[in-house]
C-alpha positions as CSV (number, residue, x, y, z in Angstrom):
1,M,110.0,92.5,78.7
2,K,113.4,93.7,79.9
3,I,116.2,91.1,79.3
4,A,119.9,90.7,79.5
5,Y,121.7,88.9,76.6
6,Y,125.0,87.4,77.1
7,D,127.0,87.2,73.7
8,C,129.7,84.7,74.7
9,F,131.5,84.6,71.3
10,S,134.8,84.5,73.2
11,G,133.6,82.6,76.3
12,I,132.9,84.0,79.8
13,S,134.7,84.1,83.2
14,G,133.9,85.6,86.5
15,D,136.2,88.6,85.9
16,M,134.8,89.3,82.4
17,N,131.3,89.2,83.8
18,L,132.2,91.8,86.4
19,G,133.8,94.0,83.8
20,A,130.8,93.8,81.5
21,M,128.3,94.6,84.3
22,I,130.3,97.7,85.3
23,D,130.7,98.6,81.5
24,L,126.8,98.4,81.4
25,G,126.5,101.1,84.0
26,I,126.4,99.2,87.5
27,D,128.2,101.4,89.9
28,S,131.5,99.8,90.9
29,K,131.1,101.3,94.4
30,L,127.8,99.4,94.8
31,I,129.6,96.1,93.9
32,I,132.5,96.9,96.3
33,D,130.3,97.9,99.2
34,G,128.3,94.8,98.7
35,L,131.3,92.6,98.7
36,R,132.6,94.1,101.8
37,K,129.4,92.7,103.6
38,L,131.0,89.3,103.2
39,N,133.5,90.3,105.9
40,L,136.1,88.6,104.0
41,P,139.5,90.3,104.2
42,G,142.6,90.1,101.9
43,W,141.3,91.4,98.5
44,R,140.7,94.5,96.4
45,L,139.4,95.3,92.9
46,D,141.5,96.9,90.1
47,I,139.1,98.3,87.6
48,S,140.3,99.9,84.4
49,K,139.5,100.6,80.9
50,D,141.2,98.4,78.2
51,Q,140.9,97.4,74.6
52,R,140.9,94.3,72.7
53,H,141.0,94.6,68.7
54,G,139.9,98.2,69.0
55,I,136.8,97.4,71.2
56,T,137.0,99.4,74.5
57,G,135.5,97.9,77.7
58,T,136.1,97.3,81.4
59,R,138.7,95.1,82.8
60,V,138.5,93.8,86.4
61,T,141.3,92.2,88.3
62,V,140.9,90.7,91.8
63,I,144.1,91.5,93.7
64,I,144.9,89.4,96.8
65,D,146.7,91.2,99.6
66,G,150.2,89.7,100.2
67,G,150.3,88.0,96.8
68,T,150.0,88.7,93.1
69,D,147.0,89.9,91.3
70,N,144.9,87.5,89.2
71,N,147.0,88.2,86.2
72,G,150.2,87.0,87.9
73,H,150.7,83.5,86.3
74,G,150.5,84.4,82.6
75,N,148.5,81.2,81.7
76,I,145.3,79.4,82.4
77,D,143.8,77.7,85.6
78,I,140.3,76.9,86.6
79,H,139.9,79.5,89.3
80,G,137.2,81.4,87.6
81,N,138.9,83.8,85.2
82,N,139.2,83.5,81.5
83,S,142.2,83.7,79.2
84,A,145.2,83.7,81.2
85,S,144.0,85.7,84.2
86,G,145.9,83.3,86.6
87,H,144.4,83.4,90.0
88,G,147.0,82.5,92.6
89,N,147.3,78.9,93.8
90,D,147.9,79.5,97.6
91,H,144.4,79.3,98.6
92,P,142.6,77.7,101.5
93,R,140.4,74.6,100.8
94,R,136.7,75.1,101.4
95,N,133.8,72.9,101.0
96,L,130.2,74.1,100.2
97,S,129.3,74.4,103.7
98,D,132.3,76.8,104.4
99,I,131.2,78.9,101.3
100,N,127.6,78.9,102.3
101,E,128.4,80.0,105.9
102,I,130.5,82.9,104.6
103,I,127.8,84.0,102.3
104,E,124.8,83.3,104.8
105,S,126.4,85.2,107.7
106,S,126.8,88.4,105.5
107,S,124.3,91.2,105.5
108,L,123.7,90.9,101.7
109,D,120.2,91.0,100.3
110,S,118.6,87.5,100.5
111,K,118.3,87.3,96.7
112,V,122.0,87.9,96.3
113,R,122.8,85.2,98.8
114,D,120.5,82.7,97.4
115,L,121.8,83.3,93.8
116,A,125.5,83.2,95.0
117,I,124.9,79.9,96.8
118,K,123.1,78.6,93.7
119,I,126.2,79.4,91.5
120,F,128.6,77.7,93.9
121,T,126.2,74.7,94.2
122,Q,126.3,74.3,90.5
123,I,130.1,73.9,90.6
124,A,129.9,71.5,93.7
125,Q,127.4,69.3,91.9
126,A,129.6,69.0,88.9
127,E,132.6,68.2,90.9
128,A,130.8,65.6,92.9
129,K,129.6,64.0,89.8
130,I,133.0,63.9,88.2
131,H,134.8,62.6,91.2
132,D,132.0,60.3,92.3
133,K,131.9,61.7,95.8
134,P,129.2,63.1,98.1
135,L,128.5,66.8,97.8
136,S,129.8,67.3,101.4
137,E,133.2,65.8,100.4
138,I,133.9,68.3,97.5
139,H,136.5,70.8,98.4
140,F,136.8,74.1,96.5
141,H,140.5,74.0,96.4
142,E,140.4,76.2,93.3
143,V,137.2,77.9,93.0
144,G,136.8,78.3,96.7
145,A,139.8,80.9,96.5
146,I,139.0,84.4,97.7
147,D,139.2,85.8,94.1
148,S,136.4,83.4,93.0
149,I,134.2,84.1,95.9
150,I,134.5,87.8,94.9
151,D,133.6,86.9,91.2
152,I,130.6,84.9,92.1
153,V,129.1,87.0,94.8
154,G,129.9,90.1,92.6
155,A,128.0,88.3,89.7
156,A,125.0,87.9,92.1
157,I,125.2,91.5,93.2
158,C,125.2,92.7,89.6
159,F,122.4,90.5,88.6
160,N,120.1,91.6,91.4
161,E,121.0,95.3,90.3
162,L,120.2,94.8,86.6
163,D,116.5,93.9,87.6
164,V,115.8,92.0,84.3
165,E,113.0,89.5,83.9
166,R,115.0,86.9,81.9
167,V,118.5,86.3,80.8
168,Y,119.4,84.8,77.5
169,V,122.7,83.6,76.2
170,S,124.2,82.9,72.8
171,E,126.2,79.9,71.6
172,I,129.2,79.8,74.1
173,E,132.7,79.5,72.9
174,L,134.5,77.0,75.3
175,G,138.0,77.3,73.8
176,G,140.6,74.7,73.2
177,G,144.0,73.3,74.3
178,M,144.8,72.2,77.7
179,V,144.2,73.6,81.2
180,R,146.3,73.1,84.3
181,C,144.5,72.3,87.6
182,E,145.1,70.5,90.8
183,H,145.0,67.1,89.1
184,G,147.4,68.2,86.3
185,L,146.8,69.0,82.5
186,L,143.2,68.5,81.4
187,P,141.6,69.2,78.0
188,V,139.4,72.3,77.4
189,P,136.6,72.5,78.5
190,A,137.6,71.5,82.0
191,P,135.4,68.5,83.2
192,A,133.5,70.8,85.5
193,T,132.8,73.3,82.8
194,A,131.6,70.6,80.4
195,S,129.2,69.2,83.1
196,I,127.9,72.6,84.2
197,I,127.2,73.9,80.7
198,N,125.3,70.7,79.8
199,G,122.1,71.7,77.8
200,F,123.5,74.9,76.4
201,P,124.6,75.3,72.7
202,V,128.4,75.6,72.6
203,H,131.4,75.8,70.2
204,V,134.9,74.6,70.8
205,G,138.3,75.4,69.3
206,A,137.8,79.0,68.1
207,V,140.8,80.1,70.4
208,D,143.5,77.9,71.9
209,F,142.9,78.6,75.6
210,E,140.2,78.0,78.3
211,A,137.5,80.6,77.0
212,T,134.8,79.6,79.5
213,T,135.8,78.7,83.0
214,P,133.7,76.8,85.7
215,T,132.8,80.0,87.3
216,G,131.6,81.6,84.0
217,A,129.7,78.4,83.0
218,A,128.1,78.3,86.6
219,I,127.0,81.9,86.4
220,I,125.3,81.2,82.9
221,A,123.7,77.9,84.2
222,A,122.2,79.8,87.2
223,I,120.6,82.8,85.5
224,A,120.3,82.1,81.8
225,E,118.6,80.0,79.1
226,P,119.5,79.6,75.4
227,M,118.5,82.1,73.1
228,T,115.4,81.3,70.9
229,E,115.4,82.1,67.1
230,E,111.9,83.6,67.4
231,L,112.9,86.3,70.0
232,S,113.7,89.7,68.8
233,F,114.7,92.5,70.9
234,V,115.7,96.3,71.1
235,I,119.2,97.0,72.6
236,N,119.2,99.9,75.0
237,R,122.7,99.4,76.4
238,T,125.9,97.3,75.7
239,G,128.7,96.4,78.0
240,Y,132.1,94.9,77.2
241,G,134.1,92.8,79.8
242,I,137.8,92.5,78.8
243,G,139.6,89.3,79.4
244,H,143.2,89.3,80.5
245,T,144.7,87.9,77.3
246,N,145.2,89.8,74.1
247,N,144.2,87.0,71.8
248,P,145.1,87.5,68.1
249,S,142.6,85.6,66.4
250,R,139.4,87.3,68.0
251,P,138.7,90.0,70.7
252,N,138.8,88.3,74.1
253,V,135.6,90.1,75.1
254,L,132.4,89.3,76.8
255,R,129.5,91.3,75.5
256,V,126.3,91.9,77.3
257,F,123.2,93.6,76.1
258,L,120.4,95.1,78.2
259,A,117.3,95.2,76.0
260,D,113.5,95.1,75.7
261,T,111.8,92.2,73.8
262,K,109.0,92.9,71.4
263,P,105.7,91.4,72.6
264,Q,105.2,87.9,71.2
265,K,101.6,87.9,70.1
266,Q,99.8,84.7,69.3
267,E,100.6,83.6,65.9
268,S,98.0,83.6,63.2
269,H,97.7,82.4,59.5
270,K,95.3,81.0,57.0
271,T,94.4,77.3,57.1
272,L,91.6,75.0,56.0
273,L,88.7,73.1,57.7
274,M,87.6,70.1,55.6
275,E,84.4,68.4,56.5
276,C,81.9,65.7,55.4
277,N,78.9,63.8,56.8
278,I,79.2,60.0,56.7
279,D,76.3,57.6,57.4
280,D,77.3,54.5,55.4
281,M,80.8,53.6,56.5
282,N,82.0,50.8,58.7
283,P,83.1,52.5,62.0
284,E,86.0,50.0,62.2
285,I,87.6,52.0,59.4
286,S,87.7,55.2,61.5
287,E,91.1,54.6,63.3
288,Y,92.8,53.6,60.0
289,L,91.4,56.6,58.2
290,S,92.5,59.0,61.1
291,D,96.1,57.6,60.9
292,K,96.1,58.0,57.1
293,L,95.0,61.7,57.3
294,F,97.8,62.5,59.9
295,T,100.3,60.8,57.5
296,A,99.0,63.1,54.6
297,G,99.7,66.2,56.8
298,A,96.6,66.9,58.6
299,D,97.1,69.0,61.7
300,D,94.0,67.6,63.6
301,V,91.3,65.0,62.8
302,W,88.1,64.4,64.9
303,F,84.7,62.5,64.4
304,T,81.6,64.0,65.8
305,P,78.5,61.7,66.2
306,M,75.3,63.1,64.6
307,I,71.8,62.1,63.6
308,M,70.9,62.6,59.9
309,K,67.6,62.3,58.0
310,K,65.2,59.5,58.8
311,G,66.9,59.3,62.2
312,R,70.0,57.5,60.8
313,P,73.1,57.5,63.1
314,A,76.1,59.2,61.4
315,F,79.2,61.2,62.1
316,T,80.9,64.4,60.7
317,L,84.5,63.9,59.8
318,S,86.6,67.1,60.5
319,V,90.0,67.7,59.4
320,I,92.3,70.8,59.8
321,C,95.3,71.2,57.4
322,E,97.3,73.7,55.7
323,E,96.5,74.9,52.1
324,E,99.6,73.1,50.6
325,R,98.2,69.8,52.0
326,K,94.8,70.1,50.7
327,E,95.2,67.7,47.7
328,A,96.9,65.0,49.7
329,V,94.3,65.1,52.5
330,S,91.4,65.2,50.0
331,E,92.7,62.0,48.2
332,V,92.8,60.2,51.6
333,I,89.1,61.2,52.4
334,F,87.8,60.3,48.9
335,C,89.7,57.0,48.7
336,E,89.5,55.7,52.2
337,S,86.0,56.8,53.4
338,T,82.6,56.6,51.7
339,T,81.8,60.2,51.3
340,I,81.2,61.6,47.8
341,G,81.6,65.3,48.8
342,L,83.6,67.7,50.9
343,R,83.2,71.2,52.5
344,V,86.4,73.2,52.4
345,I,86.2,76.2,54.6
346,P,89.2,78.7,54.8
347,F,89.7,80.3,58.2
348,M,92.2,82.0,60.4
349,K,94.1,79.8,62.9
350,E,95.6,81.6,65.9
351,T,98.2,79.8,68.0
352,L,100.4,80.7,71.0
353,H,104.1,81.1,70.7
354,R,105.5,77.6,71.9
355,E,109.0,76.5,73.0
356,F,110.1,73.0,74.1
357,E,112.5,72.6,77.1
358,E,114.1,69.7,78.8
359,V,113.5,70.2,82.3
360,Q,115.7,68.6,85.2
361,T,113.5,67.1,87.9
362,R,113.9,64.7,90.8
363,F,112.9,62.0,88.2
364,G,115.4,63.0,85.7
365,K,115.0,65.0,82.6
366,V,111.6,65.6,81.2
367,M,110.6,67.4,77.8
368,V,108.0,70.2,78.3
369,K,106.0,72.1,75.8
370,K,105.7,75.8,77.1
371,S,103.1,78.1,75.5
372,Y,103.4,81.9,75.8
373,Y,101.0,84.7,75.4
374,C,102.5,88.1,74.8
375,S,105.8,86.7,76.3
376,R,103.9,85.5,79.4
377,L,104.0,81.7,80.1
378,V,100.5,80.6,80.2
379,S,100.8,76.9,80.0
380,A,103.3,74.0,80.4
381,K,102.6,70.5,79.2
382,P,105.2,67.7,80.2
383,E,105.6,64.8,77.6
384,A,102.8,62.3,78.5
385,A,105.0,59.3,77.4
386,R,107.9,60.3,79.7
387,C,105.5,61.0,82.6
388,A,103.9,57.6,82.1
389,E,107.4,56.0,82.2
390,I,108.2,57.8,85.3
391,A,104.9,56.7,86.9
392,R,105.5,53.0,86.0
393,K,109.0,53.2,87.5
394,T,108.2,54.9,90.7
395,G,104.7,53.9,91.4
396,I,103.6,57.6,91.7
397,P,100.2,58.3,90.0
398,M,100.8,59.8,86.6
399,K,98.7,62.8,87.3
400,H,100.9,63.6,90.3
401,V,104.0,63.4,88.2
402,I,102.6,65.8,85.6
403,Q,101.6,68.2,88.3
404,E,104.9,68.2,89.9
405,V,106.8,68.8,86.7
406,T,104.3,71.5,85.6
407,A,104.7,73.3,88.9
408,L,108.6,73.1,88.7
409,V,108.4,74.9,85.2
410,F,106.2,77.7,86.6
411,E,108.3,78.0,89.6
412,K,111.5,78.4,87.5
413,N,109.7,81.0,85.3
414,D,108.7,82.9,88.4
415,H,112.3,82.9,89.6
416,F,113.4,84.9,86.5
417,R,110.6,87.5,87.1
418,E,111.4,87.9,90.9
419,A,115.1,87.8,90.7
């Protein structure tokens, strides 16, 4: 599987993302030609090589005609560029509809348009939540600036060109200190950034500036998912996007890998099947026995009805457990049931690779267990208790809640494959 991996050890911003994409090999002419399809005058890109702590990469600056470039203020704002990139403040106020109209009226590829609108919507939803206003009343007085439109649409153009199946991200450095915005000084991370990046692993305080901006956070939230410990990959190419501040404590750089994952095969290991036939035990004990076995470390417990000699009704008690739990499980069976013997059968147990994800739905967040075969999502199981809770509150049949959440998970997975 072809993936992109964002190593955000020094955060992420819109301009650093563009720099990393160009450094990966995406043709800057392709990006500029795509951005011109917006029919948005008054900008140009300055693209150059630069270094941070001896690491060479690509630095991108959005220059606004008739004003300063986005490095002109010398400190931090929340316009979409990390580490003192300083977008100008004299920008028109645009709401989400204005942004959507600019993007939708362009001749950009539909996938690029959809992703760019998704990124802007991430920011608008965060601002609406913070200010307790309807989405329609949120104005992008800062991230609606020309330079941030260039950052976000440029990110969508680059992602479409990467043609990867999935995007993963490391722990994200958010930075520290204070950031100046329209409402005055605010603590880092800016409220919009904190809201957008919810659900991703983060770190704060490694640097004393705004390392991750709302634009950078929205790009990650729209295309990426946290890196899993089990996933291994082979790096094919590395790109470095250079931030505008030369920070002394660590290189102000965004690193992005293009890589291929190793196929995740089903996991197999040795385990035990422990069985006994019982025809003289009070069946009322069965539930208690089952609970005790799970407490002792059994992976699975079940009872199978059977007919023994002389037509006597009976059942087979079957328990699967790991080898190190054998003694504890045996003790429960011998002490709590009426059997006087056990069959212990070693066998190979194969399981799919599993991940747990908290999925945002119209009902709220639902925990889902996802199972993969050779990196392909083959099943998704929403948490039953949460689905039952939703069914009781909404009156929607539980089976329909499960179906809707499951469909949402597969739809999200297909988005990564098609984007």
